[in-house]
C-alpha positions as CSV (number, residue, x, y, z in Angstrom):
1,X,24.7,-8.3,-13.2
2,X,23.3,-6.4,-10.3
3,X,19.7,-5.7,-9.5
4,X,17.8,-3.9,-6.8
5,X,14.3,-2.5,-6.1
6,X,13.8,0.9,-4.6
7,X,10.1,0.6,-4.0
8,X,9.2,4.1,-5.2
9,X,8.8,3.5,-9.0
10,X,5.4,2.9,-10.4
11,X,4.8,-0.4,-12.1
12,X,4.2,0.1,-15.8
13,X,0.8,-0.7,-17.2
14,X,0.4,-3.8,-19.3
15,X,-0.8,-2.5,-22.6
16,X,-0.5,-5.2,-25.4
17,X,-1.1,-2.6,-28.1
18,X,2.0,-0.7,-27.1
19,X,4.1,-3.9,-27.0
20,X,3.0,-4.9,-30.4
21,X,3.7,-1.5,-31.9
22,X,7.2,-1.7,-30.4
23,X,7.8,-5.2,-31.8
24,X,7.0,-3.9,-35.3
25,X,10.0,-1.6,-34.9
26,X,12.3,-3.9,-33.0
27,X,11.9,-7.2,-35.0
28,X,13.1,-5.9,-38.4
29,X,16.1,-4.3,-36.6
30,X,16.9,-7.6,-34.9
31,X,16.7,-9.5,-38.1
32,X,19.1,-7.1,-39.8
33,X,21.6,-7.2,-37.0
34,X,24.9,-8.9,-37.7
35,X,26.2,-11.5,-35.1
36,X,29.1,-10.4,-33.0
37,X,31.6,-12.8,-31.4
38,X,32.1,-12.0,-27.7
39,X,35.3,-13.0,-26.1
40,X,35.1,-14.3,-22.6
41,X,38.6,-13.3,-21.6
42,X,37.7,-10.1,-20.0
43,X,35.0,-11.6,-17.8
44,X,35.9,-12.5,-14.2
45,X,33.7,-13.7,-11.4
46,X,34.6,-12.9,-7.8
47,X,32.0,-15.2,-6.4
48,X,28.8,-17.0,-7.4
49,X,26.2,-18.3,-5.0
50,X,22.5,-18.9,-4.7
51,X,20.6,-16.4,-2.6
52,X,19.9,-17.6,0.9
53,X,16.3,-18.5,1.4
54,X,15.0,-17.8,4.8
55,X,11.4,-18.0,5.9
56,X,10.4,-17.7,9.5
57,X,6.6,-17.9,9.7
58,X,4.8,-17.4,13.0
59,X,1.1,-17.8,13.6
60,X,0.2,-16.2,17.0
61,X,-3.2,-15.3,18.1
62,X,-4.3,-12.7,20.7
63,X,-1.2,-10.5,20.4
64,X,-1.5,-6.7,21.0
65,X,-0.8,-4.2,18.2
66,X,2.1,-2.8,20.3
67,X,3.8,-6.2,20.6
68,X,3.4,-6.8,16.8
69,X,4.9,-3.3,16.0
70,X,7.8,-3.9,18.4
71,X,8.6,-7.2,16.8
72,X,8.5,-5.6,13.3
73,X,10.9,-2.8,14.4
74,X,13.3,-5.3,15.9
75,X,13.2,-7.4,12.7
76,X,14.0,-4.4,10.6
77,X,16.9,-3.3,12.8
78,X,18.5,-6.8,12.4
């Protein structure tokens, strides 16, 4: 499975009425569905690892806006 975020899609509104209306259609279909046996022979993993957690927090007072902008640009370029 692969996932990514582009940052330009709007977040859907949370409307419980729409969710309940969809569930009225989905639940009967799920209850009628027949189970399927999946074979794991065709699945192969090239590598599995936990994502690297990296958090560098700095608290610096009295820094100019230009210095902060320069640091952000350098961080993005890395």
